[in-house]
N, C-alpha and C positions, 0 to 999 in steps of 0.2 A: 411373799410366799417362797419357800424353798423350792428349788428345782425338783420337779417330779421325776425327771430322768436326765441322765448325763451320758453323752456320747461324744467322743473326740478321737482324733487320729494323732498319734505321736510319731516323731521321727526316732528310729532306732536303726541298728545295723543288722536286722534279722530277716531281711528280704521278704517283707510282707507278713511276718509272723509276730504275734503279740504286740500289735500296734494300734488296734482298735479298742479304745477304752469304753467300757459300758458299765453303768450302775443305775439301779433304781433303789433309792433309799427305802429301807424297811422291807425290801423284797429280795434284791440280789446285791451283795457287796461288790465293790469294784473288781471287774474281771478284764483281762486283756485277750482279745480275740484276734484273728488274722484278717488282713485285707488282701490276701493272696488272690482270691477269686474275683475281687473287685478289679485288681490290676489286670488280670487276664481278660476281663470283660471290656476294659477300655484301652487295650493295647493299640498303638504304642502309647504308654503313659508318659507323662512329663513331670514326674516328681510328686511330692506329697500334696501339692495343691490339687492335682488331678484326682488323687485318691480321696481327698476330703470332699471334692465335688461329687464323686461317685457315691460316697456314704450319704451326702446330702440328698441325692436323688432317691436313695433307699428310704430315708426318713419321709421325704415328700410322698412317695408311693404309699407308705403306711398311712399317712394323713388322709390321702385321697380315699383310701379304702375305709378308714374309720368314719369319714363323713357319711357314707352310705350304709353303715352298719345299723341293723334294726334290732330292737329289743328282742331278747331271747336267742340271738344268734351268736356264734362263736367263730372267731378267725384266729389265725396264727401269723405272727409277725417275726420273720427270721432275722437274726442278727449275727449268729456265729456259724459261718460257713466252713465246715471241716470236711475232710475226705470221707469219713464214715457216718456223719450225722449233721444236722442243723440244730443249733440252739435257737430257741424262739420264745416269744411271749404268747401265751394263750390269753386272748382277750374275749371275755364274755360280757355282752351288754345287757344290763337290766337297769335301765335309766342311767346308772353310772357304769363305769368300766371295772370289771373284776379281772385283775392281772395275776397270772401265775407264770413263773419261769420254768422252762424245762427243755426237752429236746425231742426230735423225731429222728428216726433212723434214715430218713431221706438224706442222701449224700449232698454235701454242699456244692459239688461240681455240677449237679443236675438242676440247680436253681439260678435264675438270673438275679444276681445280688442288687442290681440297680432298680429293677422293676419286677418283683416276684409275684406277679398277678396270678400265676398258676399255682402258687404255694398257699396263699391266704386261706383257702377253704378246702384244700386237698389233703390235709394231714389227718390221718386216722390212727396213728400210733404214738401220740403225744404221751410223754412220761414227765411228770413234774420232778424237778431236782429235789424238792422236799415238800413238806405240807404247807409251806408258807405261801400266802397270797395277800394281795391288798386290793382295796377298792378306791378308785379315784374318780372325781368328776370328769366327764368327757371334755368339756370345753377348756378347762385349764391344762389338761393333758395334751390336747391338740395344739394349744397355744405354745406350750413348752416345745413340742416337736417342731412347730414352725420356726420358733426362735433358734433352736439347735440347727435346723437346716440352713437358715440364713447365716448364722455364725460360721458354719463350716464352709459355705460358699464364699464368704467375704475374706477369709484368711488366706 
């Protein structure tokens, strides 16, 4: 089975900008977001390995929240932490997971990027980037997240 989601951290010389690679095939093409707020959260950081570990912690927090998501409920999983907004996945559970990508005007600096427990259910101003959405089975999606988290921690 092809990967349902792709997340990675790349090395570049942009100081925590455009180094978080994110893609969900058939939903959002590959984008590059910032790890700047991850770095601030884990100061003093010790290079890309520390940033990858921080992103792994975010993915793990998503997975923990998904495990308790009940049918008919909606949560928001932040991934793009910017000064004026947060890019996020809207996840609606109806036996499977219905995913839509968009943003909230909640500023990235106001969210803990490692464990955003106060974000998941607090978003009231979600705007989809477009009308595109996909439905994925929950178990394979969570398995993919677990594998991504482990891969980021091991590198």
